[in-house]
C-alpha positions in Angstrom: -41.6 23.7 22.6 -42.3 21.3 19.9 -44.2 18.0 20.4 -43.6 14.5 18.8 -46.4 12.0 18.3 -46.6 8.6 17.1 -50.1 7.4 17.2 -50.9 3.4 16.8 -54.1 4.0 15.3 -56.1 6.1 13.0 -58.2 7.4 15.7 -55.4 8.7 17.9 -54.4 10.1 15.0 -57.6 12.3 13.7 -58.2 13.2 17.4 -54.9 14.9 17.8 -55.4 16.6 14.4 -58.6 17.5 15.6 -56.7 19.1 19.1 -53.9 21.6 17.3 -51.9 21.8 14.1 -49.3 19.2 13.1 -46.8 18.4 10.5 -47.9 15.1 9.5 -44.8 12.6 7.9 -44.3 9.3 7.3 -41.7 8.7 5.3 -40.0 12.2 5.2 -38.1 12.2 2.5 -38.8 15.9 1.3 -39.8 17.2 5.2 -36.4 16.9 6.8 -34.1 17.8 3.9 -36.1 20.9 3.4 -35.1 22.5 7.0 -32.2 22.9 6.2 -29.9 24.3 9.0 -33.2 25.3 10.1 -34.3 24.4 13.6 -36.9 21.8 13.6 -40.2 24.1 15.0 -43.7 23.2 13.9 -45.3 19.7 16.0 -44.5 16.2 14.2 -47.1 13.6 14.0 -45.7 10.5 12.3 -48.3 8.3 11.0 -45.8 5.4 10.9 -47.2 3.2 13.4 -50.8 3.1 12.0 -50.7 -0.3 10.2 -53.9 0.1 8.8 -52.9 3.1 6.1 -50.3 0.7 3.9 -50.7 -1.7 1.4 -53.0 -1.5 -2.0 -56.6 -3.3 -1.4 -59.8 -3.7 -3.7 -63.5 -2.6 -3.3 -66.1 -3.5 -5.4 -65.1 -0.4 -7.3 -61.9 0.7 -6.6 -58.2 0.1 -6.1 -57.2 2.0 -3.0 -53.8 2.6 -2.3 -53.2 3.7 1.6 -51.5 6.6 2.6 -48.6 5.0 3.5 -48.3 2.7 0.7 -44.8 3.4 -0.5 -43.8 3.5 -4.3 -41.6 0.4 -4.0 -45.1 -1.3 -2.3 -46.4 0.2 -6.1 -43.6 -1.4 -8.3 -44.0 -4.9 -6.8 -47.4 -5.1 -6.5 -49.4 -7.3 -9.2 -52.1 -4.4 -10.8 -53.6 -4.2 -14.8 -51.2 -3.1 -17.5 -53.2 0.5 -17.0 -51.7 1.0 -14.0 -48.1 0.8 -15.9 -48.1 4.7 -15.9 -48.0 4.5 -11.6 -45.3 1.8 -11.9 -43.1 4.0 -14.0 -43.6 7.1 -12.2 -42.8 4.9 -9.3 -39.5 4.3 -10.3 -38.8 8.1 -11.0 -38.8 8.9 -7.3 -35.6 9.3 -6.2 -33.7 6.5 -5.8 -34.6 2.7 -4.4 -33.8 3.9 -1.0 -36.0 6.6 -1.4 -39.1 4.5 -3.3 -38.6 2.2 0.0 -39.6 4.9 2.4 -41.1 7.6 0.2 -45.1 7.5 0.3 -47.7 7.9 -2.3 -49.8 10.1 -0.1 -46.6 12.5 0.6 -45.3 12.8 -2.8 -49.3 14.2 -3.4 -49.5 16.2 0.1 -45.5 18.1 -1.1 -47.5 18.6 -4.2 -45.0 20.1 -5.8 -45.4 20.9 -9.3 -42.2 18.2 -10.4 -44.1 15.3 -8.3 -43.9 12.3 -10.0 -47.2 10.8 -8.8 -49.2 13.6 -9.8 -49.1 13.2 -13.9 -50.0 9.4 -13.7 -52.5 9.6 -11.0 -54.3 12.2 -13.2 -54.9 9.7 -16.1 -55.8 7.2 -14.1 -58.7 9.8 -12.5 -57.8 9.1 -9.1 -59.2 11.0 -6.1 -57.8 10.9 -2.4 -59.6 10.1 0.6 -59.4 12.5 3.6 -60.9 11.9 7.1 -61.4 13.7 10.1 -63.3 13.3 13.5 -66.3 15.2 11.4 -66.2 12.4 8.4 -64.9 11.7 5.2 -64.8 12.9 2.3 -63.7 12.2 -1.3 -61.7 14.5 -3.6 -60.3 14.3 -7.4 -56.9 15.0 -7.2 -57.2 17.5 -9.8 -59.5 18.9 -7.3 -57.2 18.3 -4.7 -53.8 20.1 -5.5 -54.4 23.4 -5.8 -51.1 25.1 -6.6 -47.4 24.9 -5.9 -47.2 23.4 -2.3 -51.1 23.9 -2.0 -53.7 21.5 -1.3 -57.2 21.5 -0.1 -56.3 19.5 3.0 -57.9 21.3 6.2 -55.8 21.4 9.1 -58.0 18.4 11.0 -57.8 15.9 8.2 -55.5 13.2 7.3 -55.0 11.5 3.6 -55.6 7.9 4.3 -55.8 6.7 0.9 -55.3 7.0 -2.9 -58.6 5.8 -5.1 -58.7 4.3 -8.4 -61.9 3.2 -10.2 -62.2 -0.2 -11.8 -63.5 1.1 -14.9 -60.0 3.2 -15.2 -58.1 -0.7 -15.8 -58.7 -1.0 -19.1 -56.4 0.0 -22.1 -52.2 0.4 -21.4 -50.1 3.4 -20.0 -46.8 5.0 -20.4 -44.8 7.8 -18.3 -42.0 9.5 -19.8 -39.7 12.2 -17.6 -37.1 14.3 -19.0 -34.4 15.3 -16.6 -31.0 17.0 -17.2 -29.7 13.8 -16.4 -31.4 9.6 -16.7 -31.1 9.3 -12.6 -32.0 11.1 -9.6 -32.9 14.4 -11.4 -36.2 16.8 -10.5 -38.5 16.8 -13.9 -37.9 19.7 -16.5 -41.1 18.4 -17.9 -42.9 14.6 -17.5 -45.8 12.9 -19.6 -48.5 9.9 -18.6 -50.8 9.0 -21.1 -53.4 5.9 -20.9 -55.0 4.9 -24.5 -57.8 2.5 -24.8 -58.0 1.0 -28.1 -61.3 0.5 -29.8 -61.3 -3.4 -31.4 -60.8 -1.7 -35.4 -57.6 -0.1 -33.4 -58.8 3.4 -33.3 -58.3 5.2 -29.7 -61.6 4.9 -28.1 -60.3 6.6 -24.9 -57.1 9.1 -24.2 -56.1 10.3 -21.3 -53.1 13.1 -21.2 -50.9 14.7 -18.2 -47.9 16.7 -17.6 -46.1 17.9 -14.7 -43.7 20.6 -14.0 -45.2 22.4 -17.0 -47.5 24.2 -14.7 -47.9 25.2 -10.9 -50.1 22.1 -11.1 -49.6 18.8 -13.4 -52.7 19.2 -15.9 -54.4 16.7 -17.9 -54.6 17.9 -21.8 -58.6 17.7 -22.3 -57.9 19.5 -25.6 -55.3 16.8 -27.4 -57.8 13.8 -25.7 -60.3 15.2 -27.4 -58.6 15.5 -31.0 -57.2 12.4 -30.3 -60.6 10.5 -30.0 -61.5 8.1 -33.3 -58.0 8.2 -34.8 -55.2 5.7 -35.7 -52.0 5.6 -33.1 -50.1 6.0 -36.9 -51.3 9.8 -36.7 -51.0 10.3 -32.7 -47.6 12.6 -33.8 -49.0 14.8 -36.3 -52.5 15.3 -34.0 -49.7 16.2 -31.2 -48.1 18.4 -33.8 -51.6 19.9 -34.7 -52.7 20.8 -31.0 -51.7 23.6 -28.9 -50.7 22.6 -25.3 -53.2 25.6 -23.7 -53.6 23.7 -20.5 -49.9 24.2 -20.1 -48.3 27.3 -18.4 -44.1 26.8 -18.2 -42.0 28.9 -16.3 -38.3 29.9 -16.8 -35.8 28.6 -14.7 -32.5 26.7 -13.7 -33.6 23.4 -15.5 -35.1 24.7 -18.7 -36.6 28.0 -20.4 -40.9 28.1 -20.3 -40.0 27.5 -24.8 -37.8 24.2 -24.2 -40.3 23.2 -21.9 -43.1 23.6 -24.1 -41.6 22.0 -26.9 -40.3 19.2 -24.5 -44.0 18.3 -23.1 -44.8 17.9 -26.7 -42.1 15.5 -27.8 -42.7 13.4 -24.5 -46.1 13.6 -24.7 -46.1 11.4 -28.2 -43.8 9.4 -26.9 -45.8 8.6 -23.8 -48.7 8.1 -26.1 -46.9 5.7 -28.8 -45.6 3.4 -25.8 -49.1 3.2 -24.2 -50.2 2.2 -27.9 -47.7 -0.5 -28.0 -44.3 1.2 -29.5 -41.8 0.3 -26.5 -39.3 2.5 -27.8 -42.1 5.5 -29.2 -40.1 5.6 -32.1 -42.7 7.8 -34.2 -42.4 10.3 -31.9 -43.6 14.3 -32.9 
C-alpha cells in the first residue's frame, strides 16, 4: 500500500525522508503525466505545505530561489538584468498554467536533457542546496545533474533552494530555444548566454550553455575562452570558427545529431548577440 504525506515544516519532511524512500512532488507537472496508465506505486511526499521553501530572497552573497518557487514567481521577480536569461527560460516552460505551478527545483531534479531552466542557471553559476537530517551541502548545478534523469541527490535529501552568486549579477543575458513550433514544445536545442562588456566595449566575461544536445546541458568552455577580449561584432565569426567539442547530440524524432549541432551554433550566436545588445540577434552565425 502506498503512502502519501504532506508535511507542514521542513523538519517534518526531512524526518520522513530519513525513514524511507519517497517520491518528492511539488508542482508534479512531470510526475503524474509520466505515470501514464500505470498505477501509482511510490510513496509520495508532497512539499506544497512547506511555506519556507517558496520565494526569492537574498543573503549577503547570493540570490536564493526556494525549491517551491514557481517559474511564474521568477518571471515576476525584480532581478538584475543578468537574470533575464532565467526569466526568458521560465516563459518557455510549458504553458502559463504549467508555469504557475511547476517549480525551479522540480525542473532540476527531473534532470531532463531538455529541461529549459538548466542552461539558464548554468550561465549564472547556480548551485543547489541539499538538506537532510545530517546537515546541508551545496553542489554546483553541473555537479548535481550527472546524466539523463540522474542527479547526485541522496534518498534522504531534499533540494531546498537554488543559489546564484551576487557576483554573477553583472552584465546582460539571453535565452534562445529551438523547437518544432513556437510554444508548448520540447527543445530540439536551446542556448543561454551571459556577457559582461568592458568599458571599451570588448567582452570581459562570457558564459554560454547549450541544452538538449548532450545527456546533460553543457557550458561551452572553449567558446567562452575564445571570446575573451573580443568585440561583439566578431561573435558570429568566432562561433563559426570554434568547435563545440562539449556537445554530443543524438538522433531522435525531433532532429538528427548533425542538425542539432548546426542549430546549436546558430542559436548560441543569437543568444550572445542578444546579450550584447542586439534584440534580434541579427548578425547570427
